[in-house]
Backbone as JSON, one array per atom type, in Angstrom:
{
  "sequence": "MTERHIVIDVRLEAQPGKAEELARLMSETQRLSQVEDGCIVYRFTADLDQSGIFHAFEIWADEQAIRAHAAGAAFREFARQLPTLGCVVGSTWRAGVLEPFTLKPSSGNGA",
  "N": [[25.76, -9.75, -0.71], [22.96, -8.69, -2.55], [19.69, -7.53, -1.62], [16.19, -9.02, -3.06], [13.51, -7.29, -3.22], [9.53, -7.15, -2.62], [7.61, -4.83, -4.42], [4.24, -3.31, -4.1], [1.72, -1.52, -5.23], [-1.38, 0.15, -4.79], [-4.38, 1.28, -6.07], [-7.24, 2.69, -4.47], [-11.04, 3.44, -4.1], [-13.32, 4.83, -2.2], [-16.65, 4.06, -1.59], [-19.39, 5.94, -2.26], [-19.67, 8.09, 0.24], [-18.71, 6.64, 2.33], [-16.28, 7.26, 2.54], [-14.86, 8.2, 5.27], [-15.11, 5.9, 6.9], [-13.84, 4.01, 5.5], [-11.18, 4.51, 5.46], [-11.01, 4.28, 8.56], [-10.85, 1.56, 8.3], [-8.84, 1.32, 6.86], [-6.85, 2.14, 8.28], [-6.44, 0.15, 10.92], [-5.66, -1.65, 9.43], [-3.2, -1.09, 8.61], [-2.12, -0.6, 10.76], [-1.92, -3.29, 11.82], [-0.51, -4.91, 10.09], [1.95, -3.56, 9.5], [3.27, -4.52, 11.22], [4.06, -7.28, 10.85], [6.07, -10.22, 9.97], [8.64, -9.66, 7.75], [7.04, -7.39, 6.15], [8.49, -4.58, 5.11], [7.55, -1.9, 4.45], [4.41, -0.06, 4.88], [1.73, 0.89, 4.2], [-1.43, 3.24, 4.0], [-2.5, 5.92, 2.16], [-3.96, 9.21, 1.85], [-5.51, 10.55, -1.47], [-4.0, 13.02, -2.78], [-5.84, 14.8, -4.92], [-7.9, 13.89, -5.49], [-11.15, 13.69, -3.64], [-12.0, 10.36, -1.58], [-10.56, 9.04, -2.65], [-7.65, 6.49, -2.14], [-4.51, 5.6, -1.37], [-2.25, 2.87, -1.21], [0.66, 1.53, -0.66], [3.22, -0.63, -0.51], [6.12, -2.5, 0.47], [7.5, -5.64, 0.64], [9.5, -8.31, 2.15], [9.55, -10.71, 0.72], [8.3, -13.39, -1.69], [6.95, -14.97, 0.27], [6.41, -13.52, 2.71], [4.69, -12.22, 1.36], [2.91, -13.85, 1.2], [2.14, -15.14, 4.06], [0.72, -12.81, 4.4], [-1.61, -12.38, 3.35], [-2.83, -14.22, 4.18], [-3.13, -14.2, 6.65], [-4.91, -12.8, 9.75], [-5.2, -9.56, 9.8], [-5.51, -8.53, 6.74], [-7.31, -10.39, 5.76], [-9.8, -9.55, 7.01], [-9.9, -7.12, 6.01], [-10.07, -7.43, 3.39], [-12.44, -8.72, 3.55], [-14.15, -6.8, 4.62], [-13.9, -4.82, 2.3], [-15.26, -4.23, 0.14], [-18.05, -3.26, 0.86], [-17.6, -0.97, 1.55], [-15.53, -0.1, -0.6], [-13.57, -0.27, -3.51], [-10.91, -1.42, -5.26], [-8.97, -0.12, -7.9], [-7.06, -0.12, -9.23], [-3.77, -1.75, -9.67], [-0.61, -2.43, -9.44], [2.5, -3.99, -8.98], [6.18, -5.24, -8.46], [8.96, -6.67, -8.43], [12.22, -7.03, -7.19], [15.42, -5.67, -6.81], [16.23, -3.19, -4.89], [17.08, 0.41, -5.11], [19.22, 2.92, -3.44], [17.81, 6.16, -3.86], [18.42, 9.39, -4.77], [16.97, 12.65, -4.89], [18.02, 14.84, -6.92], [18.8, 18.34, -6.85], [17.56, 21.01, -9.01], [19.31, 22.58, -11.19], [18.67, 25.31, -12.43], [18.56, 26.06, -14.66], [17.07, 24.8, -16.53], [18.04, 22.19, -17.13]],
  "CA": [[24.24, -10.15, -1.43], [21.94, -7.92, -2.82], [18.24, -8.39, -1.2], [15.24, -8.31, -3.93], [12.15, -7.22, -2.26], [8.65, -6.9, -4.14], [6.87, -3.48, -3.95], [3.15, -3.42, -4.34], [1.1, -0.27, -5.08], [-3.11, -0.44, -5.16], [-5.12, 2.6, -5.92], [-9.27, 2.25, -4.03], [-11.67, 4.07, -4.63], [-14.42, 5.09, -1.27], [-18.4, 3.9, -2.12], [-20.11, 7.56, -2.03], [-20.16, 8.18, 1.57], [-18.08, 5.62, 2.66], [-14.59, 7.48, 2.69], [-13.88, 8.14, 6.83], [-15.41, 4.33, 7.52], [-12.78, 3.01, 4.7], [-10.42, 5.22, 6.26], [-10.59, 3.47, 9.63], [-10.31, 0.13, 7.87], [-7.09, 0.94, 6.09], [-5.6, 3.23, 9.39], [-6.38, -0.49, 11.68], [-4.93, -2.91, 8.67], [-2.01, -0.64, 8.31], [-1.42, -0.96, 11.76], [-1.7, -4.8, 12.09], [0.19, -5.18, 8.61], [3.38, -3.19, 9.25], [3.97, -5.26, 12.15], [4.09, -8.45, 10.56], [7.3, -10.63, 9.52], [8.68, -9.43, 6.15], [7.16, -6.13, 6.32], [9.16, -3.34, 5.33], [6.87, -0.95, 4.18], [2.91, -0.73, 4.5], [1.16, 2.52, 3.93], [-2.39, 3.98, 3.31], [-2.45, 7.43, 2.05], [-5.37, 9.9, 0.66], [-4.98, 11.36, -2.54], [-4.27, 15.1, -2.73], [-6.28, 15.68, -5.68], [-9.39, 13.32, -5.5], [-11.81, 13.01, -2.97], [-12.42, 9.33, -1.74], [-9.12, 8.23, -3.66], [-6.85, 6.11, -1.18], [-3.39, 4.24, -2.06], [-2.08, 1.51, -0.55], [1.96, 1.27, -0.94], [3.78, -1.65, 0.52], [7.27, -3.21, 0.54], [7.9, -6.88, 1.33], [10.83, -8.75, 2.17], [9.75, -11.65, -0.69], [6.75, -13.65, -1.66], [6.11, -15.86, 1.44], [6.1, -12.7, 3.99], [2.81, -11.64, 1.09], [1.46, -14.87, 1.3], [1.59, -15.16, 5.07], [0.23, -11.17, 5.12], [-2.56, -12.54, 2.42], [-3.62, -15.37, 4.92], [-3.56, -13.51, 8.27], [-6.42, -12.17, 9.93], [-5.71, -8.39, 9.04], [-6.02, -8.54, 5.79], [-8.81, -11.2, 6.06], [-10.94, -8.91, 7.93], [-10.19, -5.77, 5.2], [-10.96, -8.22, 2.21], [-14.12, -8.84, 4.14], [-15.09, -5.32, 4.71], [-13.73, -3.63, 1.59], [-16.72, -4.6, -1.02], [-19.24, -2.85, 1.07], [-16.61, 0.33, 1.8], [-14.68, 0.77, -1.62], [-12.88, -0.92, -4.35], [-9.67, -1.36, -6.1], [-9.26, 0.36, -9.04], [-5.64, -0.46, -9.85], [-2.79, -2.01, -8.5], [1.03, -2.66, -9.74], [3.94, -4.62, -8.39], [7.12, -5.15, -8.91], [9.83, -7.58, -7.64], [13.6, -6.78, -7.93], [16.73, -4.95, -5.88], [15.73, -1.79, -4.95], [18.36, 0.96, -4.85], [18.71, 4.16, -2.81], [17.28, 7.21, -4.43], [18.57, 10.66, -4.07], [16.66, 13.73, -5.84], [19.28, 16.47, -6.99], [17.98, 19.95, -6.91], [17.41, 21.3, -10.32], [20.29, 23.5, -11.96], [18.03, 26.11, -12.5], [18.72, 26.4, -16.01], [16.16, 23.79, -17.25], [19.07, 21.01, -17.81]],
  "C": [[23.5, -8.59, -1.49], [20.38, -8.42, -2.61], [17.27, -8.15, -2.45], [13.76, -8.26, -2.63], [11.13, -7.07, -3.45], [7.51, -5.68, -3.69], [5.22, -3.85, -4.43], [2.28, -1.67, -4.18], [-0.72, -0.2, -5.72], [-3.79, 1.27, -4.98], [-6.44, 1.93, -5.57], [-9.45, 3.62, -4.23], [-12.79, 3.47, -3.17], [-15.6, 4.94, -2.09], [-18.66, 5.65, -1.77], [-20.44, 7.69, -0.25], [-19.69, 7.22, 2.63], [-16.44, 6.19, 3.2], [-14.26, 7.49, 4.19], [-14.46, 6.66, 7.27], [-14.07, 3.44, 6.56], [-11.65, 3.55, 5.22], [-9.87, 4.54, 7.72], [-10.4, 2.46, 9.36], [-8.91, 0.41, 7.56], [-6.13, 1.57, 7.62], [-5.56, 1.36, 10.49], [-5.65, -1.78, 10.54], [-3.89, -2.31, 8.43], [-1.58, -0.62, 10.13], [-0.48, -2.11, 12.2], [-0.73, -5.49, 11.04], [1.67, -5.01, 8.88], [4.01, -3.9, 10.24], [4.87, -6.95, 11.54], [5.49, -8.86, 10.16], [7.49, -10.28, 8.0], [8.08, -8.1, 5.76], [7.89, -5.34, 6.3], [8.63, -1.74, 5.46], [5.23, -0.8, 3.59], [2.16, 0.56, 4.95], [-0.21, 2.75, 3.12], [-1.89, 5.55, 3.17], [-3.67, 7.9, 1.16], [-4.3, 10.54, -0.06], [-4.9, 12.85, -2.35], [-4.86, 15.76, -3.49], [-7.77, 15.14, -5.55], [-10.2, 12.37, -4.32], [-12.38, 11.62, -2.74], [-11.44, 8.43, -2.42], [-7.87, 7.7, -2.58], [-5.63, 5.71, -2.04], [-2.58, 3.77, -1.19], [-0.61, 1.08, -1.2], [2.66, -0.07, 0.26], [4.67, -2.12, -0.06], [7.76, -4.35, 1.56], [9.31, -7.61, 1.07], [10.91, -9.99, 1.06], [8.31, -12.36, -0.72], [6.35, -14.65, -0.49], [5.99, -15.24, 2.4], [4.57, -12.13, 2.97], [2.1, -12.68, 1.28], [0.56, -14.88, 2.77], [1.0, -13.72, 5.33], [-1.12, -11.77, 4.5], [-3.42, -13.51, 3.25], [-3.76, -15.07, 6.31], [-4.48, -12.53, 8.15], [-6.45, -10.71, 9.36], [-6.21, -8.05, 7.87], [-7.47, -9.76, 4.91], [-9.92, -10.4, 6.32], [-10.95, -7.53, 6.79], [-10.75, -6.44, 3.96], [-12.36, -8.3, 2.41], [-15.14, -7.76, 4.54], [-14.88, -4.53, 3.36], [-14.95, -3.84, 0.28], [-17.92, -3.64, -0.24], [-18.59, -1.24, 1.24], [-16.33, 0.86, 0.29], [-14.39, -0.44, -2.6], [-11.95, -0.87, -4.89], [-9.87, -0.95, -7.36], [-8.25, 0.51, -9.9], [-4.56, -1.05, -9.37], [-1.63, -2.41, -9.74], [1.74, -3.6, -8.74], [4.89, -5.08, -8.93], [8.37, -6.0, -8.23], [11.78, -7.46, -8.08], [14.41, -6.32, -6.65], [16.11, -3.61, -6.15], [16.8, -1.35, -4.49], [17.95, 2.45, -4.55], [18.56, 5.09, -3.91], [17.79, 8.74, -3.91], [18.47, 11.68, -5.0], [17.81, 14.55, -5.61], [18.75, 17.46, -7.52], [18.72, 20.39, -8.79], [18.8, 22.67, -10.27], [20.17, 24.91, -11.84], [17.99, 26.86, -13.87], [17.91, 25.6, -17.14], [16.61, 22.4, -17.66], [18.64, 20.28, -16.57]]
}
């Protein structure tokens, strides 16, 4: 049986002067969330090109796991503090089967 997962990708922007505080909050949220039942991947990263921009990338086993996460202490605390530190500026999600992906090296001839 092929498993279906839910992938969530969120873009966040820190309020001016609040990037370090937001990073600390994200670090704590990540630490607590990635051990929750049904969590496969839970990562916050800083954007390499834009200061104060962060990305959250999550993979969950199913909708039940996401609902439990949203009701849990880590996410509730994150949601409580976020408005004073930053905001969500975009998000996407997708549900379905995840397939392995292997990056194939370029042949060098532009093909």
